[in-house]
C-alpha positions in Angstrom: 13.1 72.4 168.7 11.4 70.8 171.7 8.1 72.5 170.6 8.3 71.2 167.1 9.1 67.7 168.4 6.1 67.8 170.8 3.8 68.9 167.9 5.0 66.1 165.7 4.5 63.5 168.5 1.0 64.8 169.2 0.1 64.6 165.5 1.4 61.1 165.2 -0.6 59.9 168.2 -3.8 61.4 166.8 -3.2 59.7 163.4 -2.7 56.4 165.1 -5.9 56.8 167.2 -7.9 57.4 164.0 -6.4 54.4 162.2 -7.0 52.1 165.2 -10.5 53.4 165.8 -9.7 53.7 169.5 -9.9 57.4 170.0 -12.6 59.1 172.0 -16.0 59.0 170.3 -17.1 62.3 171.9 -19.1 65.0 170.2 -22.4 66.7 170.9 -24.4 63.6 170.1 -22.8 61.5 172.7 -23.0 64.3 175.3 -26.7 64.5 174.7 -27.1 60.7 175.2 -28.5 60.1 171.7 -27.0 56.6 171.5 -24.2 57.3 169.1 -21.9 54.3 168.8 -24.6 51.9 170.0 -26.0 49.0 168.1 -28.4 50.0 165.3 -32.0 50.1 166.5 -31.0 50.0 170.2 -32.2 53.6 170.7 -30.6 56.3 172.9 -28.6 55.1 175.9 -30.4 55.2 179.2 -29.7 58.3 181.3 -28.3 58.4 184.8 -30.5 61.0 186.4 -33.0 60.5 189.3 -35.9 58.1 188.7 -39.4 59.4 189.1 -41.4 58.4 192.2 -44.2 55.9 191.9 -47.4 57.0 193.6 -50.7 55.4 194.4 -51.4 57.9 197.2 -50.1 61.4 197.8 -49.3 62.5 201.4 -51.2 65.7 202.0 -53.0 67.5 204.8 -55.6 68.7 202.3 -58.9 66.8 202.3 -58.6 66.0 198.6 -58.6 62.9 196.4 -57.4 62.8 192.8 -59.6 61.6 189.9 -57.7 59.9 187.0 -59.3 58.5 183.9 -57.6 56.0 181.6 -57.2 55.1 178.0 -59.8 57.5 176.4 -62.2 54.9 175.1 -65.3 56.5 176.7 -66.3 59.9 175.2 -69.3 60.9 177.1 -70.4 64.5 176.2 -72.2 64.8 179.5 -68.9 64.2 181.2 -67.4 67.3 179.6 -70.3 69.3 181.0 -69.9 67.8 184.4 -66.2 68.7 184.5 -67.1 72.3 183.4 -70.0 72.7 185.8 -68.2 71.4 188.9 -64.8 72.8 187.8 -63.3 69.3 188.3 -59.5 69.2 188.0 -59.4 65.6 186.5 -56.4 64.0 184.9 -56.9 62.1 181.6 -54.2 59.4 180.9 -54.5 58.8 177.2 -53.4 56.0 174.9 -53.0 57.0 171.3 -54.2 53.8 169.7 -57.4 53.9 171.9 -58.1 57.6 171.5 -57.7 57.3 167.7 -59.7 60.0 165.9 -61.3 61.2 169.2 -58.6 63.7 170.2 -61.1 66.6 169.6 -63.1 65.3 172.5 -60.1 65.6 174.8 -59.3 69.0 173.4 -62.7 70.1 174.7 -62.0 68.4 178.0 -58.7 70.3 178.3 -60.5 73.5 177.5 -62.7 73.1 180.6 -59.9 72.3 182.9 -58.8 68.6 182.5 -55.2 67.8 182.2 -53.9 65.4 179.6 -51.2 62.8 180.7 -49.3 59.8 179.2 -50.6 56.2 179.1 -48.4 55.0 176.2 -49.0 54.8 172.4 -50.4 51.3 172.2 -51.2 50.1 175.8 -48.7 47.2 176.2 -47.8 45.6 179.5 -44.3 47.2 179.8 -42.7 45.1 182.5 -40.0 42.9 181.0 -39.8 44.7 177.7 -36.4 46.1 176.6 -35.5 49.7 177.2 -35.8 50.7 173.6 -39.4 49.4 173.4 -40.5 51.0 176.6 -38.9 54.3 175.7 -40.6 54.2 172.3 -44.0 53.7 173.9 -43.6 56.5 176.5 -41.6 59.1 174.5 -43.8 58.4 171.4 -46.9 59.4 173.3 -45.1 62.5 174.8 -44.4 63.6 171.2 -48.0 62.8 170.1 -49.6 64.9 172.8 -47.1 67.7 172.4 -47.8 67.9 168.6 -51.6 67.9 169.2 -51.9 70.0 172.3 -48.6 71.8 172.7 -48.0 70.2 176.1 -45.6 67.6 177.3 -47.1 65.5 180.1 -45.3 65.3 183.4 -47.2 62.3 184.7 -47.3 58.7 183.3 -49.4 55.7 184.1 -48.1 52.3 182.9 -50.8 50.1 181.4 -52.3 47.6 183.8 -50.1 49.1 186.5 -47.2 46.9 185.6 -43.7 48.3 185.5 -40.1 47.5 186.3 -36.8 49.4 186.8 -36.5 49.8 183.0 -39.9 51.5 182.9 -38.8 54.1 185.5 -35.6 54.7 183.6 -37.4 55.1 180.3 -40.0 57.4 181.9 -37.3 59.6 183.4 -35.5 59.8 180.0 -38.8 60.9 178.4 -39.2 63.8 180.8 -41.8 62.1 183.2 -41.7 63.4 186.7 -44.0 60.9 188.4 -45.4 57.4 187.7 -49.0 57.4 188.8 -50.7 54.2 190.0 -53.9 54.1 192.1 -55.2 52.9 195.5 -58.9 53.1 194.5 -60.8 52.0 191.4 -64.2 53.3 190.3 -65.7 50.2 188.7 -68.0 50.3 185.6 -71.1 49.8 187.9 -70.1 52.7 190.1 -68.8 50.9 193.2 -65.3 51.4 194.6 -62.6 48.7 195.1 -59.3 49.1 196.8 -55.8 47.7 196.0 -54.7 47.8 199.7 -55.3 49.6 202.9 -58.6 50.7 204.4 -61.7 50.2 202.3 -62.7 53.8 202.4 -61.7 57.0 200.7 -58.9 58.9 202.5 -57.2 62.3 201.8 -54.5 61.8 199.2 -56.0 58.8 197.5 -55.5 58.4 193.7 -58.7 57.1 192.1 -58.5 55.3 188.8 -61.5 55.3 186.5 -60.8 52.7 183.8 -62.7 52.6 180.5 -65.6 50.1 180.8 -66.4 47.9 177.8 -70.1 47.8 178.7 -70.5 50.0 181.7 -73.7 49.8 183.7 -73.4 53.6 184.2 -72.1 56.3 181.9 -68.9 58.0 182.7 -70.7 61.1 184.0 -73.1 59.0 186.1 -70.2 57.1 187.7 -68.3 60.3 188.4 -71.4 61.9 190.0 -71.8 58.9 192.2 -68.2 59.2 193.3 -68.6 62.9 194.0 -71.5 62.0 196.3 -69.3 59.6 198.2 -66.6 62.3 198.5 -69.1 64.7 200.0 -70.1 62.1 202.6 -66.5 61.9 203.6 -65.9 65.6 203.6 -63.5 65.3 200.7 -63.2 67.2 197.4 -61.3 66.7 194.1 -57.7 68.1 194.0 -55.4 68.7 191.0 -52.9 65.9 191.0 -50.2 67.9 189.2 -50.2 70.5 192.0 -49.6 67.8 194.6 -46.8 66.0 192.9 -44.6 69.1 192.4 -42.6 68.5 195.6 -43.0 64.7 195.9 -39.8 62.9 197.0 -38.1 61.8 193.8 -36.8 58.6 195.4 -38.6 55.8 193.6 -39.6 52.7 195.6 -38.3 49.3 194.6 -39.8 48.3 191.3 -42.9 46.2 191.7 -46.5 46.3 190.5 -49.7 46.7 192.4 -52.2 43.9 192.9 -54.8 45.6 190.8 -58.4 44.6 190.7 -58.8 45.9 187.2 -56.5 46.5 184.3 -56.2 50.0 183.0 
């Protein structure tokens, strides 16, 4: 009798929860964080996992610097040959709207050793944008590169180097393991500028090579000039991905670098 009464009570409670709409909204979708129950168009709910570190320099005892190229506007065939001949482990941060029909060029670069990383779909300044918009830019390019090359980038560079806490959260939720800024910029005329610190190349520096609208030197020529400067300092080019595997995943307070050039 008691068992029957308990079952009847449980059934009545469940019916009331359904009618009132106040029962748990559980289910696989909510567990996966797909945004079930959120306002239409708001996108998946932000996760709660660790945020990616933000790097403009990698602490290392190796005498290496890291060459990173942005956007994908410059498609210099000689650069592909230079990467192949010197076995340069460069990182290409690609923007879909800039690369456009030029993905075949980057497939050739990947074939000779370059890595392909995320620089958003449309190159907006992300800081201040809502979570859904930032996530769409980052995750959208993750999917684009995965569909074209079968790889999901681990590294992300925010356009113009601007980001906020929402950027870091969106990047983490898109599978990004590190947000990559830069301490050194290789300018279109081949000279180096520095965002902070000593005005010389040091081990662990991340060098940004932005796409020049009307560069004085070709991409290959600028890179060759930089390689000469590295030799003078007793430095070589390292693979950025290999040196970010064990980076401390505690992100610094959200801020943006004082960048001499937008990338």
